[in-house]
Structures are given as C-alpha cells and as structure tokens.
Phi, psi and omega in degrees: 000329183293329188267338181094002177212159177289151183291339179228139179205143175192146176289328173276118186300323181302310183294331175295312178299313174307318180295321184296313184297322184297319177059055182238064185288153178261139178257137177289154181298334188275358178294143181294133182301329175295325182287320183289318178306306186299307178308311174310304177302326177290330187263004182300131189286323182283116187298331177289352186234001183287131177302136177088351168245018169275183181307326183282348178059216182294343173304326183292318178299313184296324183271001179296151179306331178307320190264008184305132178090351176290129182265090189295327184297314179295324180297310181302318178280009184049050177259353174263123180299152178288134187293337173206133178239121179291147183299141177219132182277328184193179186295327177269007181300115176251019185292348181266004183240153178283145182274136177232148183287116175234077178297335185273348176249133184276143183268162172127206187284142174296151173286186173297138179258117184286359186245008187305325183285336179285338184239025188303316183270356186281000000 
C-alpha cells in the first residue's frame, strides 16, 4: 500500500505464491529507510526473529522509528482524524472499489451483523 502497488506480482498464480514464499520484496529507492527497515523486520520468515514476536512484543513495533510521533493513546481513543476519507453516497457504496465478477454473491447493503454490539466502538 505504501508503494501504490503490490509487492509481488505474476500472471501465473503458482509463480506468485513462490515469490511470496521466497519473501524477497524490492523497495523503491524513494522509500523512507525507516519504512523499509520496519517492513523487512515484519517479513522475517523465522518466527523467533520476527519483529512483534520478540520479547518486546508489539511494543517493539510501536516504538520503531517509522512510528515516531504517533500518539498511540489518541489513536486508541479514535481522536486522530483519518488521513483520507473516501467519498461515499451511502453505507453500501462500493464505487471506490474495482468491480469483480462475483455471481455467487449479492451486491447491495450488508445484512444484519450479529456481532455489531461487540464492535460498536471499533
């Protein structure tokens, strides 16, 4: 998302999966070095060395230089405005997304959510 395009691509799905498993993404030269460092640490294949899975847990990620200046308490309280809010005509508006053929799925407004109460402030 940071680059504006996916990190791995191939017309052949099998080759795409191989690229993902090899996990050798290339970063544009204009990338912030802190972003590159964080992404590499999050993509470490060895779970015992992966950022966020170390002794410091999620605190390691939150204290990384990429997030310098992030006010985590305000974020949790939803006091930080979203950097971009796409235009929306109504709750079920999908005009900001590409259309894919989904013959088995109905389009339109979502149905009732049985878990809504659990996530009302999310």
